[in-house]
All heavy atoms as atom14 arrays in JSON, in Angstrom:
{
  "sequence": "MPLIGGGLSRTGKSERDILEFLIKLIELNKDLIQFDLHIVIRETGRDTIPIADI",
  "atom14_mask": [
    [1, 1, 1, 1, 1, 1, 1, 1, 0, 0, 0, 0, 0, 0],
    [1, 1, 1, 1, 1, 1, 1, 0, 0, 0, 0, 0, 0, 0],
    [1, 1, 1, 1, 1, 1, 1, 1, 0, 0, 0, 0, 0, 0],
    [1, 1, 1, 1, 1, 1, 1, 1, 0, 0, 0, 0, 0, 0],
    [1, 1, 1, 1, 0, 0, 0, 0, 0, 0, 0, 0, 0, 0],
    [1, 1, 1, 1, 0, 0, 0, 0, 0, 0, 0, 0, 0, 0],
    [1, 1, 1, 1, 0, 0, 0, 0, 0, 0, 0, 0, 0, 0],
    [1, 1, 1, 1, 1, 1, 1, 1, 0, 0, 0, 0, 0, 0],
    [1, 1, 1, 1, 1, 1, 0, 0, 0, 0, 0, 0, 0, 0],
    [1, 1, 1, 1, 1, 1, 1, 1, 1, 1, 1, 0, 0, 0],
    [1, 1, 1, 1, 1, 1, 1, 0, 0, 0, 0, 0, 0, 0],
    [1, 1, 1, 1, 0, 0, 0, 0, 0, 0, 0, 0, 0, 0],
    [1, 1, 1, 1, 1, 1, 1, 1, 1, 0, 0, 0, 0, 0],
    [1, 1, 1, 1, 1, 1, 0, 0, 0, 0, 0, 0, 0, 0],
    [1, 1, 1, 1, 1, 1, 1, 1, 1, 0, 0, 0, 0, 0],
    [1, 1, 1, 1, 1, 1, 1, 1, 1, 1, 1, 0, 0, 0],
    [1, 1, 1, 1, 1, 1, 1, 1, 0, 0, 0, 0, 0, 0],
    [1, 1, 1, 1, 1, 1, 1, 1, 0, 0, 0, 0, 0, 0],
    [1, 1, 1, 1, 1, 1, 1, 1, 0, 0, 0, 0, 0, 0],
    [1, 1, 1, 1, 1, 1, 1, 1, 1, 0, 0, 0, 0, 0],
    [1, 1, 1, 1, 1, 1, 1, 1, 1, 1, 1, 0, 0, 0],
    [1, 1, 1, 1, 1, 1, 1, 1, 0, 0, 0, 0, 0, 0],
    [1, 1, 1, 1, 1, 1, 1, 1, 0, 0, 0, 0, 0, 0],
    [1, 1, 1, 1, 1, 1, 1, 1, 1, 0, 0, 0, 0, 0],
    [1, 1, 1, 1, 1, 1, 1, 1, 0, 0, 0, 0, 0, 0],
    [1, 1, 1, 1, 1, 1, 1, 1, 0, 0, 0, 0, 0, 0],
    [1, 1, 1, 1, 1, 1, 1, 1, 1, 0, 0, 0, 0, 0],
    [1, 1, 1, 1, 1, 1, 1, 1, 0, 0, 0, 0, 0, 0],
    [1, 1, 1, 1, 1, 1, 1, 1, 0, 0, 0, 0, 0, 0],
    [1, 1, 1, 1, 1, 1, 1, 1, 1, 0, 0, 0, 0, 0],
    [1, 1, 1, 1, 1, 1, 1, 1, 0, 0, 0, 0, 0, 0],
    [1, 1, 1, 1, 1, 1, 1, 1, 0, 0, 0, 0, 0, 0],
    [1, 1, 1, 1, 1, 1, 1, 1, 0, 0, 0, 0, 0, 0],
    [1, 1, 1, 1, 1, 1, 1, 1, 1, 0, 0, 0, 0, 0],
    [1, 1, 1, 1, 1, 1, 1, 1, 1, 1, 1, 0, 0, 0],
    [1, 1, 1, 1, 1, 1, 1, 1, 0, 0, 0, 0, 0, 0],
    [1, 1, 1, 1, 1, 1, 1, 1, 0, 0, 0, 0, 0, 0],
    [1, 1, 1, 1, 1, 1, 1, 1, 1, 1, 0, 0, 0, 0],
    [1, 1, 1, 1, 1, 1, 1, 1, 0, 0, 0, 0, 0, 0],
    [1, 1, 1, 1, 1, 1, 1, 0, 0, 0, 0, 0, 0, 0],
    [1, 1, 1, 1, 1, 1, 1, 1, 0, 0, 0, 0, 0, 0],
    [1, 1, 1, 1, 1, 1, 1, 1, 1, 1, 1, 0, 0, 0],
    [1, 1, 1, 1, 1, 1, 1, 1, 1, 0, 0, 0, 0, 0],
    [1, 1, 1, 1, 1, 1, 1, 0, 0, 0, 0, 0, 0, 0],
    [1, 1, 1, 1, 0, 0, 0, 0, 0, 0, 0, 0, 0, 0],
    [1, 1, 1, 1, 1, 1, 1, 1, 1, 1, 1, 0, 0, 0],
    [1, 1, 1, 1, 1, 1, 1, 1, 0, 0, 0, 0, 0, 0],
    [1, 1, 1, 1, 1, 1, 1, 0, 0, 0, 0, 0, 0, 0],
    [1, 1, 1, 1, 1, 1, 1, 1, 0, 0, 0, 0, 0, 0],
    [1, 1, 1, 1, 1, 1, 1, 0, 0, 0, 0, 0, 0, 0],
    [1, 1, 1, 1, 1, 1, 1, 1, 0, 0, 0, 0, 0, 0],
    [1, 1, 1, 1, 1, 0, 0, 0, 0, 0, 0, 0, 0, 0],
    [1, 1, 1, 1, 1, 1, 1, 1, 0, 0, 0, 0, 0, 0],
    [1, 1, 1, 1, 1, 1, 1, 1, 0, 0, 0, 0, 0, 0]
  ],
  "atom14_positions": [
    [[-3.75, -1.49, 12.5], [-2.82, -2.06, 11.47], [-2.73, -1.03, 10.36], [-3.69, -0.76, 9.66], [-3.4, -3.36, 11.01], [-2.73, -3.89, 9.81], [-3.43, -5.47, 9.22], [-2.56, -6.56, 10.37], [0.0, 0.0, 0.0], [0.0, 0.0, 0.0], [0.0, 0.0, 0.0], [0.0, 0.0, 0.0], [0.0, 0.0, 0.0], [0.0, 0.0, 0.0]],
    [[-1.57, -0.48, 10.16], [-1.39, 0.4, 9.01], [-1.41, -0.3, 7.69], [-1.03, -1.44, 7.55], [0.01, 1.07, 9.34], [0.69, 0.03, 10.09], [-0.33, -0.67, 10.94], [0.0, 0.0, 0.0], [0.0, 0.0, 0.0], [0.0, 0.0, 0.0], [0.0, 0.0, 0.0], [0.0, 0.0, 0.0], [0.0, 0.0, 0.0], [0.0, 0.0, 0.0]],
    [[-1.87, 0.42, 6.67], [-1.77, -0.1, 5.3], [-0.39, 0.18, 4.75], [-0.03, 1.26, 4.43], [-2.88, 0.56, 4.48], [-3.05, 0.08, 3.08], [-3.41, -1.35, 3.03], [-4.09, 0.92, 2.4], [0.0, 0.0, 0.0], [0.0, 0.0, 0.0], [0.0, 0.0, 0.0], [0.0, 0.0, 0.0], [0.0, 0.0, 0.0], [0.0, 0.0, 0.0]],
    [[0.4, -0.89, 4.61], [1.8, -0.77, 4.18], [1.98, -1.49, 2.87], [1.42, -2.57, 2.67], [2.71, -1.45, 5.27], [2.51, -0.67, 6.62], [4.11, -1.31, 4.84], [3.32, -1.31, 7.76], [0.0, 0.0, 0.0], [0.0, 0.0, 0.0], [0.0, 0.0, 0.0], [0.0, 0.0, 0.0], [0.0, 0.0, 0.0], [0.0, 0.0, 0.0]],
    [[2.79, -0.92, 1.98], [3.19, -1.56, 0.74], [2.88, -0.91, -0.49], [3.24, -1.28, -1.56], [0.0, 0.0, 0.0], [0.0, 0.0, 0.0], [0.0, 0.0, 0.0], [0.0, 0.0, 0.0], [0.0, 0.0, 0.0], [0.0, 0.0, 0.0], [0.0, 0.0, 0.0], [0.0, 0.0, 0.0], [0.0, 0.0, 0.0], [0.0, 0.0, 0.0]],
    [[2.06, 0.14, -0.44], [1.72, 0.84, -1.65], [2.66, 1.99, -2.0], [2.56, 2.62, -3.05], [0.0, 0.0, 0.0], [0.0, 0.0, 0.0], [0.0, 0.0, 0.0], [0.0, 0.0, 0.0], [0.0, 0.0, 0.0], [0.0, 0.0, 0.0], [0.0, 0.0, 0.0], [0.0, 0.0, 0.0], [0.0, 0.0, 0.0], [0.0, 0.0, 0.0]],
    [[3.5, 2.35, -1.08], [4.34, 3.55, -1.39], [5.71, 3.18, -1.76], [6.01, 2.72, -2.9], [0.0, 0.0, 0.0], [0.0, 0.0, 0.0], [0.0, 0.0, 0.0], [0.0, 0.0, 0.0], [0.0, 0.0, 0.0], [0.0, 0.0, 0.0], [0.0, 0.0, 0.0], [0.0, 0.0, 0.0], [0.0, 0.0, 0.0], [0.0, 0.0, 0.0]],
    [[6.7, 3.46, -0.84], [8.11, 3.28, -1.13], [8.54, 1.79, -1.18], [9.66, 1.56, -1.53], [8.94, 4.03, -0.05], [8.67, 5.59, -0.15], [9.51, 6.15, 0.99], [9.09, 6.18, -1.41], [0.0, 0.0, 0.0], [0.0, 0.0, 0.0], [0.0, 0.0, 0.0], [0.0, 0.0, 0.0], [0.0, 0.0, 0.0], [0.0, 0.0, 0.0]],
    [[7.76, 0.9, -0.8], [8.16, -0.5, -0.83], [8.25, -1.07, -2.24], [8.9, -2.08, -2.42], [7.11, -1.35, -0.08], [5.88, -1.39, -0.71], [0.0, 0.0, 0.0], [0.0, 0.0, 0.0], [0.0, 0.0, 0.0], [0.0, 0.0, 0.0], [0.0, 0.0, 0.0], [0.0, 0.0, 0.0], [0.0, 0.0, 0.0], [0.0, 0.0, 0.0]],
    [[7.66, -0.35, -3.19], [7.76, -0.71, -4.62], [7.27, -2.16, -4.91], [7.93, -2.95, -5.58], [9.16, -0.56, -5.15], [9.64, 0.87, -5.13], [11.05, 0.99, -5.65], [11.39, 2.39, -5.7], [12.15, 3.01, -4.7], [12.44, 2.27, -3.6], [12.39, 4.21, -4.68], [0.0, 0.0, 0.0], [0.0, 0.0, 0.0], [0.0, 0.0, 0.0]],
    [[6.11, -2.53, -4.38], [5.56, -3.76, -4.62], [4.89, -3.94, -5.98], [4.62, -4.97, -6.47], [4.51, -4.15, -3.59], [3.45, -3.2, -3.57], [5.05, -4.23, -2.16], [0.0, 0.0, 0.0], [0.0, 0.0, 0.0], [0.0, 0.0, 0.0], [0.0, 0.0, 0.0], [0.0, 0.0, 0.0], [0.0, 0.0, 0.0], [0.0, 0.0, 0.0]],
    [[4.62, -2.69, -6.58], [3.92, -2.75, -7.82], [2.46, -2.8, -7.73], [1.74, -2.91, -8.7], [0.0, 0.0, 0.0], [0.0, 0.0, 0.0], [0.0, 0.0, 0.0], [0.0, 0.0, 0.0], [0.0, 0.0, 0.0], [0.0, 0.0, 0.0], [0.0, 0.0, 0.0], [0.0, 0.0, 0.0], [0.0, 0.0, 0.0], [0.0, 0.0, 0.0]],
    [[1.91, -2.82, -6.53], [0.46, -2.95, -6.31], [-0.01, -1.57, -5.81], [0.67, -0.89, -5.13], [0.22, -3.96, -5.22], [0.62, -5.36, -5.5], [-0.1, -5.97, -6.66], [0.32, -7.37, -7.0], [-0.33, -7.91, -8.13], [0.0, 0.0, 0.0], [0.0, 0.0, 0.0], [0.0, 0.0, 0.0], [0.0, 0.0, 0.0], [0.0, 0.0, 0.0]],
    [[-1.27, -1.26, -6.18], [-1.84, 0.01, -5.68], [-2.26, -0.23, -4.24], [-2.48, -1.35, -3.78], [-3.09, 0.37, -6.51], [-4.09, -0.54, -6.3], [0.0, 0.0, 0.0], [0.0, 0.0, 0.0], [0.0, 0.0, 0.0], [0.0, 0.0, 0.0], [0.0, 0.0, 0.0], [0.0, 0.0, 0.0], [0.0, 0.0, 0.0], [0.0, 0.0, 0.0]],
    [[-2.48, 0.85, -3.5], [-2.94, 0.77, -2.13], [-4.3, 0.15, -2.06], [-4.61, -0.56, -1.1], [-2.94, 2.19, -1.47], [-1.46, 2.64, -1.22], [-1.5, 4.05, -0.55], [-2.42, 4.82, -0.75], [-0.55, 4.28, 0.19], [0.0, 0.0, 0.0], [0.0, 0.0, 0.0], [0.0, 0.0, 0.0], [0.0, 0.0, 0.0], [0.0, 0.0, 0.0]],
    [[-5.16, 0.37, -3.02], [-6.5, -0.21, -3.09], [-6.38, -1.71, -3.12], [-7.02, -2.45, -2.5], [-7.31, 0.34, -4.18], [-8.69, -0.24, -4.27], [-9.41, 0.21, -5.53], [-10.64, -0.47, -5.7], [-11.86, -0.04, -5.38], [-11.96, 1.23, -5.01], [-12.92, -0.8, -5.55], [0.0, 0.0, 0.0], [0.0, 0.0, 0.0], [0.0, 0.0, 0.0]],
    [[-5.41, -2.28, -4.04], [-5.26, -3.69, -4.17], [-4.78, -4.25, -2.87], [-5.26, -5.33, -2.46], [-4.28, -3.98, -5.32], [-4.8, -3.69, -6.66], [-6.05, -3.62, -6.83], [-4.06, -3.56, -7.57], [0.0, 0.0, 0.0], [0.0, 0.0, 0.0], [0.0, 0.0, 0.0], [0.0, 0.0, 0.0], [0.0, 0.0, 0.0], [0.0, 0.0, 0.0]],
    [[-3.83, -3.58, -2.27], [-3.29, -4.1, -0.98], [-4.38, -4.12, 0.08], [-4.53, -5.08, 0.87], [-2.08, -3.18, -0.5], [-0.97, -3.37, -1.51], [-1.73, -3.58, 0.9], [0.18, -2.39, -1.28], [0.0, 0.0, 0.0], [0.0, 0.0, 0.0], [0.0, 0.0, 0.0], [0.0, 0.0, 0.0], [0.0, 0.0, 0.0], [0.0, 0.0, 0.0]],
    [[-5.29, -3.08, 0.14], [-6.42, -3.1, 1.09], [-7.3, -4.27, 0.78], [-7.76, -4.96, 1.71], [-7.1, -1.76, 0.99], [-8.33, -1.65, 1.9], [-7.93, -1.8, 3.39], [-9.05, -0.28, 1.76], [0.0, 0.0, 0.0], [0.0, 0.0, 0.0], [0.0, 0.0, 0.0], [0.0, 0.0, 0.0], [0.0, 0.0, 0.0], [0.0, 0.0, 0.0]],
    [[-7.61, -4.53, -0.45], [-8.49, -5.61, -0.88], [-7.86, -6.99, -0.42], [-8.59, -7.82, 0.06], [-8.8, -5.6, -2.34], [-9.76, -4.43, -2.73], [-9.95, -4.37, -4.23], [-9.46, -5.22, -4.98], [-10.72, -3.48, -4.59], [0.0, 0.0, 0.0], [0.0, 0.0, 0.0], [0.0, 0.0, 0.0], [0.0, 0.0, 0.0], [0.0, 0.0, 0.0]],
    [[-6.54, -7.17, -0.67], [-5.9, -8.4, -0.29], [-5.99, -8.6, 1.26], [-6.23, -9.6, 1.73], [-4.45, -8.42, -0.71], [-4.18, -8.45, -2.17], [-3.1, -7.82, -2.69], [-5.09, -9.08, -2.98], [-2.88, -7.79, -4.06], [-4.87, -9.13, -4.4], [-3.77, -8.48, -4.88], [0.0, 0.0, 0.0], [0.0, 0.0, 0.0], [0.0, 0.0, 0.0]],
    [[-5.79, -7.5, 1.99], [-5.82, -7.51, 3.48], [-7.17, -7.88, 4.0], [-7.33, -8.74, 4.8], [-5.4, -6.23, 4.02], [-5.27, -6.03, 5.5], [-4.23, -7.05, 6.03], [-4.84, -4.62, 5.82], [0.0, 0.0, 0.0], [0.0, 0.0, 0.0], [0.0, 0.0, 0.0], [0.0, 0.0, 0.0], [0.0, 0.0, 0.0], [0.0, 0.0, 0.0]],
    [[-8.24, -7.36, 3.32], [-9.54, -7.67, 3.76], [-9.92, -9.09, 3.48], [-10.51, -9.84, 4.27], [-10.57, -6.66, 3.12], [-10.4, -5.29, 3.7], [-12.02, -7.17, 3.2], [-11.19, -4.26, 2.94], [0.0, 0.0, 0.0], [0.0, 0.0, 0.0], [0.0, 0.0, 0.0], [0.0, 0.0, 0.0], [0.0, 0.0, 0.0], [0.0, 0.0, 0.0]],
    [[-9.47, -9.55, 2.32], [-9.71, -11.03, 1.92], [-9.03, -11.95, 2.98], [-9.58, -12.91, 3.34], [-9.24, -11.29, 0.57], [-10.02, -10.57, -0.55], [-11.37, -11.11, -0.63], [-12.08, -10.45, -1.88], [-13.45, -10.6, -1.87], [0.0, 0.0, 0.0], [0.0, 0.0, 0.0], [0.0, 0.0, 0.0], [0.0, 0.0, 0.0], [0.0, 0.0, 0.0]],
    [[-7.75, -11.63, 3.34], [-7.05, -12.43, 4.36], [-7.74, -12.47, 5.66], [-7.82, -13.47, 6.29], [-5.63, -11.95, 4.46], [-4.67, -12.22, 3.33], [-3.37, -11.5, 3.49], [-4.44, -13.74, 3.27], [0.0, 0.0, 0.0], [0.0, 0.0, 0.0], [0.0, 0.0, 0.0], [0.0, 0.0, 0.0], [0.0, 0.0, 0.0], [0.0, 0.0, 0.0]],
    [[-8.25, -11.26, 6.06], [-9.0, -11.22, 7.35], [-10.19, -12.05, 7.25], [-10.59, -12.79, 8.2], [-9.3, -9.75, 7.66], [-7.95, -9.03, 8.01], [-10.22, -9.67, 8.85], [-8.18, -7.57, 8.14], [0.0, 0.0, 0.0], [0.0, 0.0, 0.0], [0.0, 0.0, 0.0], [0.0, 0.0, 0.0], [0.0, 0.0, 0.0], [0.0, 0.0, 0.0]],
    [[-10.95, -11.96, 6.13], [-12.23, -12.75, 6.0], [-11.98, -14.21, 6.04], [-12.67, -15.05, 6.55], [-12.91, -12.39, 4.65], [-13.54, -11.03, 4.73], [-14.09, -10.58, 3.38], [-13.91, -11.34, 2.32], [-14.76, -9.58, 3.3], [0.0, 0.0, 0.0], [0.0, 0.0, 0.0], [0.0, 0.0, 0.0], [0.0, 0.0, 0.0], [0.0, 0.0, 0.0]],
    [[-10.8, -14.67, 5.33], [-10.43, -16.1, 5.36], [-10.07, -16.63, 6.67], [-10.38, -17.81, 7.0], [-9.33, -16.32, 4.34], [-9.64, -16.23, 2.89], [-8.4, -16.31, 2.05], [-10.64, -17.33, 2.48], [0.0, 0.0, 0.0], [0.0, 0.0, 0.0], [0.0, 0.0, 0.0], [0.0, 0.0, 0.0], [0.0, 0.0, 0.0], [0.0, 0.0, 0.0]],
    [[-9.51, -15.76, 7.58], [-9.01, -16.21, 8.81], [-9.86, -15.62, 9.94], [-9.34, -15.58, 11.14], [-7.56, -15.8, 8.99], [-6.72, -16.51, 8.01], [-6.6, -17.76, 8.02], [-6.13, -15.77, 7.1], [0.0, 0.0, 0.0], [0.0, 0.0, 0.0], [0.0, 0.0, 0.0], [0.0, 0.0, 0.0], [0.0, 0.0, 0.0], [0.0, 0.0, 0.0]],
    [[-11.05, -15.2, 9.74], [-11.82, -14.59, 10.82], [-12.18, -15.44, 12.05], [-12.34, -14.94, 13.09], [-13.2, -14.06, 10.25], [-14.13, -15.11, 9.74], [-15.3, -14.46, 9.11], [-16.28, -15.59, 8.48], [-17.34, -14.99, 7.8], [0.0, 0.0, 0.0], [0.0, 0.0, 0.0], [0.0, 0.0, 0.0], [0.0, 0.0, 0.0], [0.0, 0.0, 0.0]],
    [[-12.1, -16.72, 11.87], [-12.25, -17.61, 13.04], [-11.05, -17.59, 13.89], [-11.17, -17.93, 15.1], [-12.51, -19.05, 12.57], [-13.83, -19.19, 11.8], [-14.75, -18.31, 12.0], [-13.97, -20.12, 10.97], [0.0, 0.0, 0.0], [0.0, 0.0, 0.0], [0.0, 0.0, 0.0], [0.0, 0.0, 0.0], [0.0, 0.0, 0.0], [0.0, 0.0, 0.0]],
    [[-9.93, -17.26, 13.42], [-8.74, -17.2, 14.2], [-8.45, -15.84, 14.81], [-7.59, -15.75, 15.76], [-7.51, -17.56, 13.28], [-7.49, -18.89, 12.63], [-6.4, -19.05, 11.66], [-7.51, -20.08, 13.63], [0.0, 0.0, 0.0], [0.0, 0.0, 0.0], [0.0, 0.0, 0.0], [0.0, 0.0, 0.0], [0.0, 0.0, 0.0], [0.0, 0.0, 0.0]],
    [[-9.19, -14.85, 14.41], [-8.94, -13.46, 14.93], [-9.77, -13.27, 16.11], [-11.02, -13.33, 16.05], [-9.17, -12.45, 13.87], [-8.15, -12.64, 12.71], [-9.04, -11.04, 14.46], [-8.44, -11.73, 11.47], [0.0, 0.0, 0.0], [0.0, 0.0, 0.0], [0.0, 0.0, 0.0], [0.0, 0.0, 0.0], [0.0, 0.0, 0.0], [0.0, 0.0, 0.0]],
    [[-9.16, -13.06, 17.25], [-9.91, -13.03, 18.51], [-9.83, -11.59, 19.13], [-9.88, -11.43, 20.32], [-9.36, -13.93, 19.55], [-9.47, -15.44, 19.05], [-10.82, -15.9, 18.86], [-11.69, -15.57, 19.72], [-11.07, -16.73, 17.89], [0.0, 0.0, 0.0], [0.0, 0.0, 0.0], [0.0, 0.0, 0.0], [0.0, 0.0, 0.0], [0.0, 0.0, 0.0]],
    [[-9.71, -10.54, 18.26], [-9.56, -9.15, 18.78], [-10.1, -8.22, 17.71], [-10.39, -8.62, 16.55], [-8.09, -8.87, 19.03], [-7.15, -9.25, 17.93], [-6.93, -8.38, 16.83], [-6.58, -10.5, 17.79], [-6.09, -8.73, 15.75], [-5.71, -10.84, 16.78], [-5.5, -9.97, 15.69], [0.0, 0.0, 0.0], [0.0, 0.0, 0.0], [0.0, 0.0, 0.0]],
    [[-10.26, -6.95, 18.14], [-10.73, -5.97, 17.21], [-9.54, -5.61, 16.28], [-8.35, -5.48, 16.79], [-11.19, -4.64, 17.94], [-12.46, -4.9, 18.63], [-13.25, -5.88, 18.3], [-12.74, -4.17, 19.64], [0.0, 0.0, 0.0], [0.0, 0.0, 0.0], [0.0, 0.0, 0.0], [0.0, 0.0, 0.0], [0.0, 0.0, 0.0], [0.0, 0.0, 0.0]],
    [[-9.79, -5.35, 15.06], [-8.76, -5.04, 14.11], [-9.18, -3.66, 13.38], [-10.22, -3.61, 12.84], [-8.61, -6.12, 13.09], [-7.49, -5.96, 12.04], [-6.18, -5.99, 12.77], [-7.54, -7.15, 11.09], [0.0, 0.0, 0.0], [0.0, 0.0, 0.0], [0.0, 0.0, 0.0], [0.0, 0.0, 0.0], [0.0, 0.0, 0.0], [0.0, 0.0, 0.0]],
    [[-8.26, -2.74, 13.44], [-8.56, -1.51, 12.77], [-7.46, -1.26, 11.61], [-6.32, -1.46, 12.01], [-8.49, -0.3, 13.79], [-9.4, -0.47, 14.87], [-10.68, -0.01, 14.85], [-9.27, -1.05, 16.13], [-11.31, -0.24, 15.95], [-10.52, -0.93, 16.75], [0.0, 0.0, 0.0], [0.0, 0.0, 0.0], [0.0, 0.0, 0.0], [0.0, 0.0, 0.0]],
    [[-7.86, -0.98, 10.47], [-6.99, -0.7, 9.37], [-6.84, 0.78, 9.2], [-7.85, 1.51, 9.12], [-7.51, -1.29, 8.04], [-7.64, -2.82, 8.24], [-6.61, -0.94, 6.91], [-8.32, -3.46, 7.13], [0.0, 0.0, 0.0], [0.0, 0.0, 0.0], [0.0, 0.0, 0.0], [0.0, 0.0, 0.0], [0.0, 0.0, 0.0], [0.0, 0.0, 0.0]],
    [[-5.62, 1.31, 9.21], [-5.34, 2.7, 9.17], [-4.85, 3.08, 7.77], [-3.96, 2.47, 7.26], [-4.24, 3.13, 10.22], [-3.98, 4.61, 10.06], [-4.67, 2.79, 11.58], [0.0, 0.0, 0.0], [0.0, 0.0, 0.0], [0.0, 0.0, 0.0], [0.0, 0.0, 0.0], [0.0, 0.0, 0.0], [0.0, 0.0, 0.0], [0.0, 0.0, 0.0]],
    [[-5.46, 4.05, 7.16], [-5.07, 4.57, 5.89], [-4.62, 6.02, 6.07], [-5.33, 6.75, 6.75], [-6.23, 4.51, 4.85], [-6.64, 2.98, 4.63], [-5.88, 5.13, 3.53], [-7.87, 2.84, 3.89], [0.0, 0.0, 0.0], [0.0, 0.0, 0.0], [0.0, 0.0, 0.0], [0.0, 0.0, 0.0], [0.0, 0.0, 0.0], [0.0, 0.0, 0.0]],
    [[-3.45, 6.36, 5.47], [-2.96, 7.7, 5.64], [-3.96, 8.73, 5.06], [-4.78, 8.37, 4.19], [-1.59, 7.85, 4.99], [-1.57, 7.58, 3.51], [-0.14, 7.52, 3.04], [-0.1, 6.93, 1.71], [-0.28, 7.58, 0.6], [-0.59, 8.86, 0.66], [-0.27, 6.99, -0.57], [0.0, 0.0, 0.0], [0.0, 0.0, 0.0], [0.0, 0.0, 0.0]],
    [[-3.85, 9.88, 5.61], [-4.87, 10.95, 5.23], [-4.87, 11.27, 3.74], [-5.97, 11.43, 3.16], [-4.57, 12.16, 6.07], [-5.66, 13.19, 5.97], [-5.47, 14.37, 6.94], [-4.97, 14.12, 8.03], [-5.95, 15.46, 6.61], [0.0, 0.0, 0.0], [0.0, 0.0, 0.0], [0.0, 0.0, 0.0], [0.0, 0.0, 0.0], [0.0, 0.0, 0.0]],
    [[-3.71, 11.28, 3.12], [-3.65, 11.57, 1.66], [-4.23, 10.41, 0.76], [-4.67, 10.58, -0.28], [-2.28, 11.85, 1.27], [-1.41, 10.75, 1.57], [-1.72, 13.11, 1.83], [0.0, 0.0, 0.0], [0.0, 0.0, 0.0], [0.0, 0.0, 0.0], [0.0, 0.0, 0.0], [0.0, 0.0, 0.0], [0.0, 0.0, 0.0], [0.0, 0.0, 0.0]],
    [[-4.34, 9.2, 1.4], [-4.8, 8.04, 0.7], [-6.28, 7.98, 0.75], [-6.97, 7.2, 0.04], [0.0, 0.0, 0.0], [0.0, 0.0, 0.0], [0.0, 0.0, 0.0], [0.0, 0.0, 0.0], [0.0, 0.0, 0.0], [0.0, 0.0, 0.0], [0.0, 0.0, 0.0], [0.0, 0.0, 0.0], [0.0, 0.0, 0.0], [0.0, 0.0, 0.0]],
    [[-6.96, 8.75, 1.55], [-8.43, 8.65, 1.71], [-9.14, 9.07, 0.48], [-10.25, 8.6, 0.19], [-8.89, 9.57, 2.89], [-8.49, 9.06, 4.17], [-8.92, 9.96, 5.31], [-8.34, 9.51, 6.62], [-8.34, 10.2, 7.71], [-8.96, 11.36, 7.69], [-7.85, 9.73, 8.76], [0.0, 0.0, 0.0], [0.0, 0.0, 0.0], [0.0, 0.0, 0.0]],
    [[-8.53, 9.94, -0.29], [-9.16, 10.29, -1.56], [-8.98, 9.29, -2.72], [-9.85, 9.14, -3.53], [-8.59, 11.62, -2.14], [-8.93, 12.81, -1.16], [-9.95, 12.69, -0.38], [-8.17, 13.71, -1.06], [0.0, 0.0, 0.0], [0.0, 0.0, 0.0], [0.0, 0.0, 0.0], [0.0, 0.0, 0.0], [0.0, 0.0, 0.0], [0.0, 0.0, 0.0]],
    [[-7.89, 8.53, -2.68], [-7.6, 7.57, -3.7], [-8.05, 6.17, -3.39], [-8.11, 5.26, -4.26], [-6.03, 7.54, -4.0], [-5.34, 7.19, -2.79], [-5.58, 8.85, -4.5], [0.0, 0.0, 0.0], [0.0, 0.0, 0.0], [0.0, 0.0, 0.0], [0.0, 0.0, 0.0], [0.0, 0.0, 0.0], [0.0, 0.0, 0.0], [0.0, 0.0, 0.0]],
    [[-8.4, 5.93, -2.13], [-8.83, 4.56, -1.74], [-10.31, 4.71, -1.16], [-10.52, 4.95, -0.03], [-7.93, 4.01, -0.63], [-6.5, 3.98, -1.09], [-8.41, 2.55, -0.27], [-5.57, 3.65, 0.06], [0.0, 0.0, 0.0], [0.0, 0.0, 0.0], [0.0, 0.0, 0.0], [0.0, 0.0, 0.0], [0.0, 0.0, 0.0], [0.0, 0.0, 0.0]],
    [[-11.28, 4.45, -2.06], [-12.7, 4.61, -1.6], [-13.1, 3.38, -0.84], [-13.46, 2.37, -1.35], [-13.46, 4.67, -2.92], [-12.56, 4.0, -3.96], [-11.18, 4.22, -3.47], [0.0, 0.0, 0.0], [0.0, 0.0, 0.0], [0.0, 0.0, 0.0], [0.0, 0.0, 0.0], [0.0, 0.0, 0.0], [0.0, 0.0, 0.0], [0.0, 0.0, 0.0]],
    [[-12.99, 3.47, 0.48], [-13.29, 2.37, 1.41], [-14.74, 1.88, 1.28], [-15.03, 0.69, 1.28], [-13.03, 2.78, 2.83], [-11.54, 3.03, 3.0], [-13.41, 1.68, 3.78], [-11.16, 3.61, 4.33], [0.0, 0.0, 0.0], [0.0, 0.0, 0.0], [0.0, 0.0, 0.0], [0.0, 0.0, 0.0], [0.0, 0.0, 0.0], [0.0, 0.0, 0.0]],
    [[-15.72, 2.75, 1.06], [-17.11, 2.42, 0.85], [-17.35, 1.55, -0.3], [-18.32, 0.72, -0.26], [-17.93, 3.71, 0.8], [0.0, 0.0, 0.0], [0.0, 0.0, 0.0], [0.0, 0.0, 0.0], [0.0, 0.0, 0.0], [0.0, 0.0, 0.0], [0.0, 0.0, 0.0], [0.0, 0.0, 0.0], [0.0, 0.0, 0.0], [0.0, 0.0, 0.0]],
    [[-16.48, 1.57, -1.32], [-16.68, 0.74, -2.5], [-16.22, -0.75, -2.27], [-16.56, -1.6, -3.02], [-15.93, 1.29, -3.7], [-16.47, 2.59, -4.2], [-17.67, 2.92, -3.84], [-15.84, 3.33, -4.89], [0.0, 0.0, 0.0], [0.0, 0.0, 0.0], [0.0, 0.0, 0.0], [0.0, 0.0, 0.0], [0.0, 0.0, 0.0], [0.0, 0.0, 0.0]],
    [[-15.39, -0.89, -1.33], [-14.8, -2.22, -1.0], [-15.71, -2.91, -0.01], [-16.18, -3.85, 0.09], [-13.42, -2.08, -0.44], [-12.51, -1.43, -1.48], [-12.85, -3.36, -0.04], [-11.12, -1.1, -0.95], [0.0, 0.0, 0.0], [0.0, 0.0, 0.0], [0.0, 0.0, 0.0], [0.0, 0.0, 0.0], [0.0, 0.0, 0.0], [0.0, 0.0, 0.0]]
  ]
}
């Protein structure tokens, strides 16, 4: 699942905020998810989105 919404979509949210929202949604619905889920962050976003802190 690509991380979408922090760039040209102009949502006004940072990519870190979008990632946090996505993780919270997954946690809330973890009983409904019956498959492996991988979140993809673009290479240039790896420096600005510290995944280990989330």
